[in-house]
C-alpha distance (Angstrom), angle and dihedral (degrees) to the residues before:
residue distance angle dihedral
M1 . . .
S2 3.80 . .
Q3 3.82 121.8 .
E4 3.81 89.0 -114.3
A5 3.81 93.6 52.3
R6 3.80 92.1 45.6
S7 3.81 92.6 51.0
E8 3.79 90.7 53.9
D9 3.86 99.4 43.1
A10 3.81 103.0 26.6
A11 3.78 140.4 22.8
R12 3.80 121.7 -137.4
A13 3.77 90.5 -133.0
F14 3.76 138.8 -171.0
I15 3.81 137.4 168.4
A16 3.81 119.1 -129.7
L17 3.77 147.2 166.3
D18 3.81 117.1 -114.6
P19 3.82 119.0 -135.6
D20 3.79 118.8 -128.2
P21 3.84 114.8 -111.8
R22 3.84 95.0 -99.2
T23 3.79 93.1 50.6
R24 3.80 90.7 47.4
E25 3.81 88.8 51.5
L26 3.84 92.5 51.0
L27 3.79 92.3 49.1
T28 3.83 92.0 46.3
E29 3.77 91.1 51.9
R30 3.79 91.9 51.1
M31 3.81 91.3 46.3
A32 3.81 87.8 56.3
A33 3.79 90.0 51.7
V34 3.83 91.3 50.5
R35 3.78 92.1 48.2
A36 3.84 89.3 53.4
L37 3.80 92.9 57.5
P38 3.80 112.7 112.5
G39 3.76 115.4 -123.8
L40 3.81 99.5 37.1
P41 3.76 114.9 131.8
R42 3.77 122.0 -129.1
L43 3.79 108.4 -69.5
R44 3.78 135.8 -176.1
W45 3.85 103.9 -119.2
V46 3.80 127.0 -153.4
V47 3.81 115.7 -119.2
P48 3.85 108.0 -111.4
N49 3.80 92.1 -122.9
D50 3.85 88.9 57.4
L51 3.80 95.8 55.9
H52 3.84 110.3 126.6
V53 3.81 145.2 146.5
T54 3.79 109.2 -113.1
L55 3.82 115.2 -138.1
K56 3.79 98.3 176.0
F57 3.80 135.1 -1.7
L58 3.81 110.0 -146.2
G59 3.78 101.0 178.5
D60 3.80 123.9 -156.8
T61 3.79 105.2 4.4
P62 3.79 125.3 -176.8
R63 3.77 107.7 -117.6
E64 3.80 92.8 -127.8
R65 3.82 87.3 66.2
I66 3.83 94.2 58.6
A67 3.82 92.9 86.3
G68 3.82 91.2 53.7
I69 3.80 91.6 49.4
E70 3.82 90.0 49.4
A71 3.84 90.7 51.1
A72 3.82 90.9 50.5
L73 3.83 94.9 47.9
G74 3.81 97.6 46.7
P75 3.83 96.7 74.2
I76 3.81 91.5 41.4
A77 3.80 91.0 54.6
A78 3.80 92.9 45.6
A79 3.78 92.1 53.2
A80 3.82 97.0 41.2
T81 3.78 128.2 105.5
A82 3.81 109.1 -129.7
P83 3.83 106.2 -110.8
C84 3.79 120.5 -119.6
F85 3.77 124.7 -162.1
R86 3.79 128.2 -156.3
R87 3.82 101.2 -164.0
A88 3.78 144.3 10.7
I89 3.81 115.5 -147.6
F90 3.80 127.7 -165.8
E91 3.78 109.0 -110.5
A92 3.80 140.7 151.7
F93 3.80 136.7 -145.8
P94 2.93 129.8 -98.6
R95 3.83 87.2 5.0
L96 3.81 140.0 -38.9
D97 3.79 96.1 -103.8
R98 3.81 93.5 51.2
A99 3.79 104.5 29.6
N100 3.79 122.7 -179.0
V101 3.80 93.8 163.9
L102 3.85 128.8 28.4
V103 3.79 112.0 -148.5
F104 3.76 146.4 168.9
E105 3.76 104.6 -124.3
L106 3.82 112.8 -149.2
D107 3.80 126.0 -146.4
D108 3.77 109.4 -127.9
E109 3.81 124.6 -155.4
G110 3.81 92.1 -162.5
P111 3.79 113.5 -78.6
C112 3.79 96.3 86.7
A113 3.79 93.7 50.4
Q114 3.83 90.0 46.7
L115 3.83 91.5 50.4
A116 3.80 91.4 46.6
A117 3.81 90.2 51.2
A118 3.80 92.0 50.2
V119 3.82 90.7 48.9
E120 3.83 90.1 47.0
D121 3.83 91.1 52.2
A122 3.81 92.0 47.3
A123 3.77 92.1 49.2
F124 3.82 92.0 48.1
G125 3.81 87.9 51.8
L126 3.80 88.0 55.2
G127 3.81 92.2 53.0
F128 3.81 101.8 -94.6
P129 3.81 117.0 134.0
R130 3.78 120.2 -107.8
E131 3.81 119.8 -107.0
G132 3.83 109.7 -106.0
R133 3.80 95.8 -152.1
R134 3.78 131.5 75.2
Y135 3.80 110.8 -96.0
R136 3.81 113.3 -106.0
P137 3.81 114.3 -179.7
H138 3.81 109.9 -134.2
V139 3.78 145.6 146.5
T140 3.81 116.3 -127.6
M141 3.79 113.8 -134.4
A142 3.85 103.8 170.9
R143 3.81 144.0 -4.8
A144 3.77 126.4 -138.2
R145 3.79 129.8 -149.9
P146 2.99 115.1 -150.8
P147 3.83 100.9 23.8
C148 3.78 116.1 -98.4
D149 3.81 140.7 -163.4
V150 3.86 111.3 -107.2
R151 3.81 100.0 166.3
F152 3.82 89.3 115.7
A153 3.83 90.4 54.3
A154 3.79 92.3 49.9
A155 3.81 90.8 50.7
A156 3.83 89.9 52.0
M157 3.76 96.5 50.0
P158 3.84 119.6 74.4
P159 3.81 120.0 -156.4
I160 3.80 118.4 -80.7
D161 3.80 116.7 -122.3
L162 3.80 104.4 -133.6
G163 3.79 95.9 -177.8
R164 3.83 97.6 -133.4
V165 3.83 92.6 -82.9
P166 3.84 107.7 169.9
F167 3.81 121.9 -115.7
T168 3.78 98.6 -134.8
S169 3.83 103.5 -177.4
M170 3.79 137.5 59.3
T171 3.78 121.2 -163.4
L172 3.80 137.7 -164.3
Y173 3.82 103.6 -140.5
E174 3.77 135.9 -169.6
S175 3.78 115.3 -141.8
R176 3.82 116.4 -149.3
T177 3.80 115.7 -162.5
P178 3.86 115.2 -156.0
P179 3.82 118.3 -122.1
Q180 3.81 115.2 -83.9
G181 3.77 109.8 -78.9
A182 3.80 95.1 19.0
Q183 3.81 117.0 134.4
T184 3.79 94.1 -140.9
R185 3.79 121.7 100.2
E186 3.78 129.7 -119.1
R187 3.82 108.0 -84.4
Y188 3.79 130.9 -150.5
T189 3.76 122.1 -145.2
P190 3.83 120.7 -167.6
L191 3.81 112.4 -126.9
V192 3.83 99.9 175.1
R193 3.80 129.3 2.1
F194 3.85 124.1 -158.8
A195 3.80 129.4 -164.4
L196 3.76 111.1 -132.3
G197 3.80 119.4 -126.9
G198 3.77 93.9 20.4
């Protein structure tokens, strides 16, 4: 299916937490410090306004299913405790010495994992497959191709104190990937936003 056909008939969708402005500022400042490190290869960096904590990636989703997803997520958001995070730590997936994705991994005191599990259950009930990996809350900052060794960058970057500021909104997003060879970045469009905790 072409990108144009997919954008009309289906949304490449995911569900995420939105950082508050101060947390976004802290992460953006640290991203700038990482980018300034000598020795990093060329990376594809996330735009600061697009920083988020993914709860569930849904993939290509027929647009007629969006209303059902919204109906399932509303009660979950209303009952949820807004997650707070103490620290953000430089990490990489699948590992630091062979990084495909550079991230800030967030320490979770429980509410984020509980919310992610509720979203996972709801998505499974709507016919989406379960995630096979353990949930690790994180914010993606950059992607590498080919994989690279960023152990030196991790050693140079101390944890960020996030101050336990709550993330008070959850959003169903559409991800639009630019055509192959285009210089523009992947862009995220909010479809539905939910306040956490009613």
